[in-house]
C-alpha positions in Angstrom: -8.6 3.9 -1.5 -9.6 2.4 -4.9 -6.0 2.2 -6.0 -5.1 0.4 -2.7 -7.9 -2.2 -3.3 -6.6 -2.9 -6.8 -3.0 -3.3 -5.5 -4.0 -5.7 -2.7 -6.1 -7.8 -5.0 -3.1 -8.2 -7.3 -0.9 -9.5 -4.5 -3.3 -12.3 -3.7 -4.0 -13.2 -7.4 -2.4 -16.3 -9.0 0.1 -14.6 -11.3 0.6 -17.8 -13.3 -3.0 -18.2 -14.2 -3.7 -18.3 -18.0 -7.3 -17.2 -18.6 -7.0 -17.5 -22.4 -5.3 -20.0 -24.7 -1.8 -19.3 -26.1 -0.9 -19.1 -29.8 0.1 -22.7 -30.1 -3.3 -23.7 -28.6 -4.9 -22.0 -31.5 -2.9 -23.9 -34.1 -0.3 -21.2 -34.9 2.8 -22.9 -36.3 6.2 -21.8 -35.0 9.8 -23.0 -35.6 11.9 -24.5 -32.9 11.3 -26.5 -29.7 9.9 -24.6 -26.7 10.9 -25.3 -23.1 8.3 -26.9 -20.7 6.6 -23.6 -19.9 7.3 -21.8 -23.2 8.3 -18.8 -21.1 11.3 -16.8 -20.1 11.1 -18.6 -16.7 12.3 -21.8 -18.5 15.7 -20.3 -18.0 16.6 -21.5 -14.5 16.5 -18.8 -11.9 14.5 -16.2 -13.8 11.5 -14.9 -12.1 8.7 -12.5 -13.2 6.3 -10.3 -11.3 3.5 -7.9 -12.3 1.5 -5.1 -10.7 -1.6 -4.0 -12.6 -3.7 -0.9 -12.2 -7.1 -0.7 -13.9 -9.6 1.9 -12.5 -12.2 4.2 -13.9 -13.9 4.7 -17.3 -15.2 7.5 -19.5 -13.7 10.9 -20.3 -10.1 11.7 -19.4 -9.7 13.7 -16.2 -5.9 14.1 -15.7 -5.0 12.8 -12.3 -8.2 10.8 -11.9 -8.2 8.5 -14.9 -9.2 6.3 -16.5 -6.1 4.3 -15.5 -4.8 1.3 -17.5 -1.1 0.8 -16.6 1.3 -1.1 -14.3 4.8 -2.5 -13.8 6.6 -5.7 -14.7 9.7 -7.0 -13.0 12.2 -9.6 -14.3 14.9 -11.0 -12.1 17.8 -12.8 -13.8 18.6 -14.9 -10.7 15.6 -14.4 -8.5 14.8 -11.7 -6.0 17.1 -12.9 -3.3 20.3 -13.3 -5.4 22.2 -10.1 -6.1 24.9 -11.7 -8.2 25.2 -9.6 -11.4 24.9 -11.3 -14.8 26.7 -10.7 -18.0 24.5 -8.6 -20.3 24.2 -6.6 -23.5 21.7 -4.3 -25.2 20.7 -3.0 -28.6 18.3 -0.4 -30.0 16.6 -0.9 -33.3 14.9 2.6 -33.1 15.6 4.9 -30.2 12.3 6.8 -29.6 12.2 5.3 -26.1 14.0 4.8 -22.9 15.9 2.1 -21.1 17.8 3.5 -18.1 21.1 2.0 -17.0 22.3 1.0 -20.4 25.4 3.3 -20.4 26.9 1.4 -17.5 25.7 -2.0 -18.9 27.5 -1.2 -22.2 30.6 -0.1 -20.3 30.8 -2.8 -17.7 29.1 -5.7 -19.4 27.2 -6.5 -16.2 23.5 -6.3 -15.4 22.8 -6.0 -11.6 19.3 -6.3 -10.2 16.0 -6.6 -12.0 14.9 -5.4 -15.4 11.7 -3.3 -15.0 9.1 -2.3 -17.6 6.4 0.3 -17.2 4.8 3.3 -19.1 6.8 6.2 -20.5 6.1 8.7 -17.8 6.7 6.3 -14.9 10.3 5.4 -15.6 11.7 7.7 -12.9 9.5 6.6 -10.1 10.1 2.9 -10.9 13.8 3.5 -11.1 13.8 5.2 -7.7 11.6 2.4 -6.2 14.0 -0.3 -7.4 16.9 1.3 -5.5 14.8 1.8 -2.4 13.6 -1.8 -2.6 17.2 -3.1 -2.9 18.2 -1.0 0.2 15.3 -2.3 2.2 16.1 -5.9 1.3 19.6 -5.5 2.6 21.5 -5.6 -0.7 25.0 -4.1 -0.3 26.1 -1.6 -2.9 27.6 2.0 -3.0 25.4 3.0 -6.0 22.8 1.5 -8.3 21.9 2.2 -11.9 18.7 0.0 -12.5 17.5 -1.1 -15.9 14.0 0.4 -16.4 12.3 0.4 -19.8 9.1 1.9 -21.1 6.4 1.9 -23.8 3.7 4.6 -24.2 0.2 3.7 -23.0 -1.3 7.2 -23.2 -4.0 6.2 -25.7 -5.8 4.0 -23.1 -4.3 5.4 -19.9 -4.2 8.7 -18.0 -0.5 8.7 -18.5 -0.1 12.3 -17.3 -1.9 11.4 -14.0 1.3 9.6 -12.7 -0.7 6.7 -11.2 2.2 4.4 -10.9 3.8 4.7 -7.5 6.7 3.2 -5.6 4.1 0.8 -4.0 3.2 -0.6 -7.4 6.9 -1.2 -8.3 7.4 -2.8 -4.9 4.4 -5.1 -5.6 5.8 -6.2 -8.9 9.2 -6.9 -7.3 7.7 -8.8 -4.3 5.4 -10.9 -6.5 8.2 -12.2 -8.9 8.1 -15.9 -9.2 9.2 -18.7 -11.4 6.7 -20.9 -13.3 4.0 -19.8 -15.8 4.0 -16.1 -16.6 0.8 -14.1 -16.9 0.4 -12.5 -20.3 -1.7 -9.9 -22.1 -3.3 -7.0 -20.1 -1.0 -7.3 -17.1 1.9 -5.3 -15.5 3.6 -2.8 -17.7 1.6 -4.2 -20.7 -1.8 -3.3 -19.3 -2.5 -0.4 -21.5 -0.5 -1.4 -24.6 -1.6 -1.8 -28.2 0.2 -4.2 -30.7 -0.4 -4.1 -34.4 -3.6 -2.1 -33.6 -4.9 -5.0 -31.6 -4.8 -5.1 -27.8 -1.2 -5.9 -26.9 0.8 -6.2 -23.7 3.1 -8.8 -22.1 4.0 -12.0 -24.0 6.6 -14.7 -23.5 8.1 -17.8 -25.1 11.2 -19.9 -25.0 13.3 -22.3 -27.0 15.5 -25.2 -25.9 18.4 -26.4 -28.1 19.0 -30.1 -28.7 21.7 -31.7 -26.7 24.1 -31.8 -29.6 23.9 -28.0 -29.8 24.5 -27.6 -26.0 21.0 -28.1 -24.7 20.8 -24.4 -23.8 17.6 -22.5 -23.2 16.6 -19.1 -24.5 13.6 -17.3 -23.0 12.0 -14.0 -24.2 9.6 -11.6 -22.6 8.1 -8.7 -24.6 6.1 -5.6 -23.8 4.4 -5.2 -27.2 3.1 -1.8 -28.1 4.1 -1.3 -31.7 3.1 -2.1 -35.3 0.8 -1.5 -38.2 -2.2 -3.7 -38.8 -1.7 -3.6 -42.6 1.8 -5.2 -42.2 0.9 -7.8 -39.6 2.0 -11.2 -40.7 1.7 -14.3 -38.5 3.3 -17.6 -39.6 3.7 -16.1 -43.1 -0.1 -15.3 -43.3 -1.1 -11.6 -44.0 -3.4 -11.6 -40.9 -3.5 -7.8 -40.9 -5.0 -7.8 -44.4 -7.4 -10.6 -43.5 -8.6 -8.9 -40.4 -8.6 -5.2 -41.5 -11.5 -4.1 -39.4 -11.7 -4.0 -35.5 -9.3 -1.0 -35.5 -9.0 1.0 -32.2 -11.9 3.4 -32.2 -13.5 5.9 -29.8 -17.0 5.0 -28.5 -19.7 7.6 -28.7 -19.0 9.9 -25.8 -20.3 13.5 -26.4 -17.5 16.1 -26.6 -14.5 13.8 -26.2 -14.4 11.8 -29.5 -11.1 12.0 -31.4 -10.8 15.3 -33.2 -13.2 17.1 -30.9 -16.7 17.9 -32.0 -19.9 16.5 -30.6 -19.1 12.9 -30.1 -19.6 10.1 -32.6 -17.5 7.0 -33.3 -14.0 7.8 -34.7 -10.9 5.8 -35.0 -7.4 6.4 -33.6 -4.3 7.2 -35.5 -2.3 4.4 -37.1 1.1 3.1 -36.0 2.5 4.6 -32.9 4.3 2.9 -30.0 7.3 0.7 -29.1 8.4 -2.7 -28.0 10.7 -3.7 -25.2 12.3 -7.2 -25.4 14.1 -9.0 -22.7 16.1 -12.1 -23.7 17.5 -14.6 -21.1 19.7 -17.6 -21.6 21.7 -20.1 -19.6 24.3 -20.4 -22.4 27.7 -19.1 -21.3 27.9 -15.9 -23.4 30.1 -12.8 -22.8 28.7 -9.3 -23.0 29.7 -8.7 -26.6 28.0 -12.0 -27.6 24.9 -11.0 -25.6 24.8 -7.7 -27.6 24.7 -9.9 -30.7 21.8 -11.9 -29.3 19.9 -8.7 -28.5 20.3 -7.6 -32.1 18.6 -10.8 -33.3 15.4 -10.0 -31.5 14.9 -7.3 -34.2 14.5 -10.1 -36.7 11.7 -11.6 -34.7 9.9 -8.3 -34.8 10.6 -8.2 -38.6 9.0 -11.6 -39.1 5.7 -10.1 -38.0 6.0 -7.0 -40.1 7.7 -4.6 -37.8 10.0 -2.0 -39.4 11.3 -0.1 -36.4 9.5 3.0 -37.5 10.5 6.6 -36.6 8.0 7.0 -33.7 8.8 3.6 -32.2 11.2 2.8 -29.3 12.5 -0.7 -30.0 15.0 -1.5 -27.3 16.2 -5.0 -26.4 18.4 -6.3 -23.5 19.9 -9.8 -23.2 21.6 -11.5 -20.3 23.1 -14.9 -19.4 22.7 -16.7 -16.1 25.9 -18.7 -16.6 29.2 -17.8 -15.0 27.9 -17.1 -11.4 30.3 -15.0 -9.4 31.9 -13.4 -12.4 31.5 -9.9 -10.9 33.3 -10.6 -7.6 35.9 -7.9 -7.1 38.3 -9.7 -4.8 39.9 -12.3 -7.0 40.7 -13.1 -10.6 37.8 -15.1 -12.0 37.7 -17.8 -14.6 34.7 -17.7 -16.9 33.5 -19.9 -19.7 32.2 -18.8 -23.1 30.6 -20.4 -26.1 32.7 -20.1 -29.2 31.3 -17.7 -31.8 31.2 -20.6 -34.2 28.6 -22.3 -32.0 26.3 -19.3 -31.5 24.1 -19.5 -34.6 21.5 -21.9 -33.0 21.1 -19.3 -30.2 20.5 -16.6 -32.8 17.8 -18.7 -34.4 16.2 -19.5 -30.9 16.1 -15.8 -30.1 14.3 -14.9 -33.3 11.8 -17.8 -32.9 11.0 -17.0 -29.3 10.7 -13.3 -29.9 8.2 -14.0 -32.7 6.1 -16.3 -30.6 6.2 -14.1 -27.5 4.7 -11.2 -29.6 1.9 -13.4 -30.9 1.3 -14.8 -27.4 0.9 -11.2 -26.1 -1.8 -10.5 -28.7 -3.5 -13.9 -28.2 -3.7 -13.4 -24.4 -4.8 -9.8 -24.4 -8.5 -9.0 -24.1 -10.5 -6.1 -25.5 -10.0 -3.0 -23.4 -11.8 0.4 -23.3 -9.8 3.2 -21.9 -9.4 7.0 -22.0 -12.3 8.8 -23.7 -13.9 5.6 -24.6 -11.1 4.3 -26.9 -11.8 0.7 -27.5 -8.9 -1.6 -28.6 -10.1 -5.0 -29.7 -8.4 -8.3 -28.9 -7.1 -10.4 -31.8 -10.1 -12.6 -32.6 -9.1 -16.2 -32.2 -11.6 -17.6 -34.6 -10.7 -15.3 -37.3 -7.0 -15.9 -36.8 -7.6 -19.6 -37.2 -9.6 -19.0 -40.3 -6.8 -16.9 -41.8 -4.3 -19.6 -41.0 -6.5 -22.3 -42.5 -7.1 -20.2 -45.7 -3.3 -20.2 -46.3 -2.8 -23.9 -45.3 -0.9 -22.8 -42.2 -3.2 -23.9 -39.4 -1.9 -26.7 -37.2 -5.0 -28.9 -36.5 -5.2 -30.6 -33.0 -4.1 -34.2 -32.9 -6.9 -36.7 -32.6 
């Protein structure tokens, strides 16, 4: 019953509400010009929905919690438009999963939503997407949905399999345009980023008219990174804020490493990042694969290395060329010359970098399984570090 109450409350919640400031509000400087929402939904037609599950506290009881997880859905053309889009994908390090990529690589088309959840819920979410499409009357002989994951088992009872089809349906049904909820929401609920609380983040860039006026939007599920290497706007923030590491509260018998309780800290870098890049620029699949590769440079700007235990998997799609997948006639499509693609590469890198920082800025301190407490990036100390290195953007007076 508790899970049902959580689900229903999410359906009535304003998904666009931003409870916390974003990175730019704190004076973090970024390159490029964002769209009006500074979100992936600045790309016309793109919609995003979340379903979030937060229940229980204290020691881990498999199947009972604590639960800190969820599902995020991204539709390239909205929930009622089944027209496939051109797409491409890339993996920086492959210790992770994104279903449907074999056919995406082969066909060049992405059909349906992109879903993100936790590692052990990929199967149920994949099945739920197909069932949801059937229930909504979409016509197809078969479906290979794109479902990606990052691991939230440090905060969440991941082996309790708490994500159900109903949660995936809720994320799909709640997808909207407009502002996107960030931080501890959807698939990002139980995620850790650079050993701060992580989760969902988004940002966008709009090119000037003389470079096509195109928009690039990025959404990340951020669950990777080392504190020591964290750099924001060129400032070694991880070295300036070297405390506030994820630690276990004093719970007798369940502290990390066993024993009789006490406060102990979690292991270092583990985890992954999923990045979804959307654009309205007329790009073909091979060009979108090139765009997806550039997301890795945004991760690198913040100190990410694509380490061995990390699943760093990126997908990009274009909302241009509607109807290109129609099977009953030869289609004429448009494409941007390769010689004009560099500004889109830069926009992807910039939006990825900002989306990751937005995820950490929006996230709030969370205590999960066995009392593990993961601290939010402290806004005041971030500003102090930026000021120390003359990088803080002071508000206009």
